[in-house]
N, C-alpha and C positions, 0 to 999 in steps of 0.2 A: 326587388323582382324576385320575391314569390310569390306577390299579388299580380305583377304580370303573367308570371307562369298558370298561376290559375285564372286567371281575362283568359289567357290564348287556349286553355281547356275547355270553358265555357262555352266561347263563342267557335269552338271546333263544331263542338256538339250543336249550338244552338245553329250555325250556318248547316250542318248535317240535318236535324231537325225542317227546319225549313225548304229547302230542296224538299224533303220527303212529304211531306205534307200542304205544304202550300209554296210551289215553284210559282212566285209569283215578282211580277217588278215592284212592286208596295213590299212583299215582304223581304228583298233585297236593299228598298231602301231604307225602310226600318232598320234593319243589322246592321247597316252601314252609319246613321245615324247612331244609336245605342252602343258601336264598336266606337265612334270615333267620343261621345260623350265620357266614356268611362274610362279610355284612354288621356281626355284632357284633364280628368277627375285624377291623376295620378305624377301626369306632366305639371297639375300644380298643387300637387303632394310633395313633390321632389322637393323643388326650391323652401319650401317648408320647414322639412325635414332637416336641412342643411343649415336653414338660418330661419330661427323665429321669429314671428313678427311678419316672414314677406309671402310671395304665395297668393293661393285667396287667404278672404277675412274667415274669421270663425264662423263656422254654419255652412260657408260657398261649397263647398263640397258635397253635398245632399241637394244642392240643386237642379245639376243638372241630373242624375239618376228618377228624383221627383218628377223633372218635367218627362222624361221616358215612362214613367207611370201613367201619368197625366196622360198621353198620347197612347198608349194604350187602351183606353179607355175608349179615345175617340175613334183610333183605327188598329179594327182586329191586327194585320199583319202584326203589328208595334208587341203585340203578346210575343212573342220569338225573340225579343230584346230583353224581356224579366226580367233572367236569371244575372246580367249583366250591372244592370240598377237595383238589384236583392244584394247583391255582394256587395256593391259600394255602402250601402244602407246598413248591410249587419254589421260591416269594418266602421263604420260611426259612430258616432256618441249617441245620437239619435235616431236609437234604435227603433223608436215608437213610429216613425216613416214604414219600419216593414210592414203595415197595415196599406199602407196602397198597394205593392206589389199583391198584397194578396185580396186585395178587392179587385185589382182589374182580372184575378184571373177564378177568382167567383162570377164575374160578371163574364167572363168568356165561358165561361162552364154554360151558366144558365143563357145565354143565348146559342148557345152550341153552333159557336161563328166558325168551330175547326174542328175537324173530329174527334171525337173522345180521345182516341189513342195518345193523337198528337197535345192533346190537353193534362193525360194523366203525364203523358214524359213533359212536359213543360211544369207541372208539380213538382216530379224528380227534381229537373235539372237547376229547378228554384231553390226548394228545398237543399239539396247540394252545394248550393250555392253559399245558402246559411251557413252550415257547416264550414264550406272551405276556409270563409270569410273568418270566421269567429277560429277557428286550427289557425288560423295564420297567425291572425293577431297576436293570440296567444304565444306564440314562435315567436314572433318578435319583441314581445314584450320580456320575456325571458331570456330572448339575444340580448336586448337591451339588460337584465338584472345581469347575467350574466358576467358583460362587459364593466358594468361598473362594480361588482367584484373582484374583476382583475386588474381594476386599477384602481381601486381602493386595497388590495394585496400589495401593487407594487408601487403604490405611497409609502404605502406601510413599511414596505421595504428598505425603500427609498431611506426613511427615516429611519429605522433603525442602523443600516448601514450608515449616516450623518451621528449618531449615537454612540454605535464601534468606536466610528474614528476621531469621537470625540474625546470619548475615555482612553484609547491608546495614546493618543495627544498627551491630556490630562495622567497618565501613569506614565510617559516615557517625562515630562516636566516634573513628577515626582521625586522618581528616579536621579533626574537630575541635579532635583533641591534638596535632596541625601547628598551624591555626593557631596555637592562644592559644599554642603553645613559640615560633612566629616573633615575634608580637603581643611575649613576655616579653622578647627579644633585640632589637628595636627599640627596649624600655621599656629599657632597659639600656643601650644606646646611647645613648637619648635623656640620662636620666639621668645618664651616666658626662661623657659632651660636652656638648653643649649645655647639660647643666643647669649644670655646672660653671661655663661659661665667662661665664651667663648672671649666677650669682650673682657669681662675681669682678670686672668689667664694674658691677654692681649695689655691692660694695663700694667698686670707685674713684671712683665717681657720687660716694658719701656722704666718698669718702673728699676729694677735689676741692670740697664744698659748706666742709668745714672749712679746705681751703689760701687755697681764694680767697672768706673769708669776707668780706674787706673787701669785696671788689669785688661789688654788687649784683645787676647783669644776670649776669655767670659764674655765681652762687652760685644765680641762679634758675634757671638755665639748665640746671646740673648738678642742681638739686632738679626741676625738668620729669623728666630723664634717666632719674635714680634710681627716678621713680616710674613711667616708662616696662617701664623694667627689672626694677621688681618686679610689675606685671603679666604684662611676658612671662615670667616666672619661676614668679606662679601658674597659667597658661594651661600650661605644659611639668608644672608636676607633674602637673594635673589629668588630663592625656592621659595619661602616664605611669601614672597611678591607674588611668585608663580601659581601656588597652593591660595594665595586668599586669592585671588581674579575669579571673580564670580560671573563673568564673561560667556558665551556659549560658542563655539568655532561653527559659524551659520556657515559659511562658504562648503563646510566639510559635508554637513548634514543634507543640503540639496543636492549636492552633488551625489549624496547617496541615493535621496528620493529620485532623481532623472534616472540612474540608471537601475534602481528597481522598478519603475514605472515599464519597464519592454519596450519605451518608445524612441526612436534619436531622435535627440535633442541637443539643438545648439542652446550652450550656457554660459554666459558673458557675468561672469562672480567676480563682482570689484569691492563686494563687502568681505569683512572679516570674522570677528565676531560683533554680540549684538546680548541684551540682556537676554535673560532664561522665558520671559513673557513673549518679548518680540521675536526671538525666535521659535518660539511654538506656533506660536501664530504664523508666520510666514510661514512653516514649515508645514503647516496646516492647508495653507492655500496653495503652494505649490502642491501639493500631495492631491486635495480636489482637482482643479485644475487640467493635470496630467489624467488622472481619472476618468474625469471626462471626457479625454480627446480619443482617450483608447477604444472607452466605450460607444463615444458615439460621434465621431470625425473621423474620416479617410483622411490623413493630412501627411501631405509629402515632406512639409518642414513646417519643423515645429521651434522655438526659438524661444528660450530662459533669460530672464537678463535680472540683476540682482547687484543696485549698484547702493554703498551711501555715501550720502550727500550729509554734508556741516550738519545739516539742521535734521532730515531726516532718513530713515529705509524705501528705495522702491523695488517693488518686483515686478514685473511684465512678462508674463507667458502671450504666445499667438501663435497659433497654427494657420497653414494656407486656405485649406478647403472644411466644409460639411457635407458628412453624408445627407442624403436626402433631394440635396441642386435640383431644382425641375421648375418649369413653370407655375408650380403651384406651392413653390415654396414659401413657406412665412416664417422669418424668425419669430422664438419666443418670446409673449411679453413681457415675461417674467421669469425671473431664475427659477431653479431645483429647488428644494429644500437644504442642498447641502451651499448653493450659491448664498443663500439668506442666511446661513447660519455661521459665516465666515465674515459675510459683512456685516454684522451685529458683533462676532470678537476683533473686526480691525477698526470698528467704532469705539469699543469700549476702551481700546489703547487713545482714542482721540485722532484714527487714520482715516483714509478715506479708503473707498470698496470700489470697483465697477467691474462688471463683467458684460458683454454685449462684442455684436457683433459687427466684424471692422468695415468702414463704408459704406456706402448708403446705397439706397434702390432694393428690391424686392430679394436682390441674391450677393448677396456679402461677400468681400472677399477672404471672409474666414473669422475667429471669432479671437478675442483678448480677454485676457483679467488683467486687472490694474489693482496694486497694492501698496500706497504709501504710510509711514508711522512715523512722526514725529519722533523728534530724541527730546524735547520739554517735556513731553509728557507721561518721558519712562526714566528719566534718570531717578 
């Protein structure tokens, strides 16, 4: 747009000077030819900027301004179109061609075809066109550099966010492993000490029942004591089994992540427990998927399904709408760094990870994140 604004300013100045110094039909025709040529250059540059390889071939954008310079050498009235041609040549990579408008101006001055005041004005407009072209080119280059820096910062910020999530998940897993180790130690101590003592007392109560078999009251007392010791031993065994269980309540953790996301999530949870590494992976998938929905989607319906099958765990998260739907919407060909990291974690457990639009066409019906982890690889 900056180039178009510059050219409109130059065109207005050229039209004013042409009407003031050479109000002829040839002048108007040359100005129209020059304006058409310079705006055609912009029309060809637009597809080349959007998609490299399209538009005019390399160097083609200089053909039209060179033609205007050649026309100015043959037709004196075309001199009033030289500033526009100079602007295009100054903004191209072939700056050596700026000698052409200079030659056309020198030829015009020597032949005294236009008044001296008009010639001086044309020289000033030509120099101004060069300065405008260089200024605009520098501004666009600086803007592009700023945009690239912003994209780099955004990519680094996203990478740091992914690393923070991974560190948080790792910390939670380490805490959980430490808790499980402590529970296992307590379970071993109870089994080795309290369990053996209760077992010995139970055997002694049985033995005393035999010894005092003739004493009915003593036999009944030792029988009741044996039953109490047996019940206590069963309770200790159940407690030891619960303490030694190294599985994590996956359902409760997924429910907590859905609640902390701040979204209205419909949860279908049909899995109870899972090994620590599987629970950490599925927890990371759920957190990343819900975080992406909160940041990038306008979702009216979000569903989370966690199902445990005999051979694998399956986690599916879907939302029904994406921000930015419109005629120009195209789904991304590759996922972001967060999704790539999740895919690597799921594959490290022998599982399958998929993230992409639901449905076909240019406007999909939503977004789905799918993760499946087999049990045989984590047993």
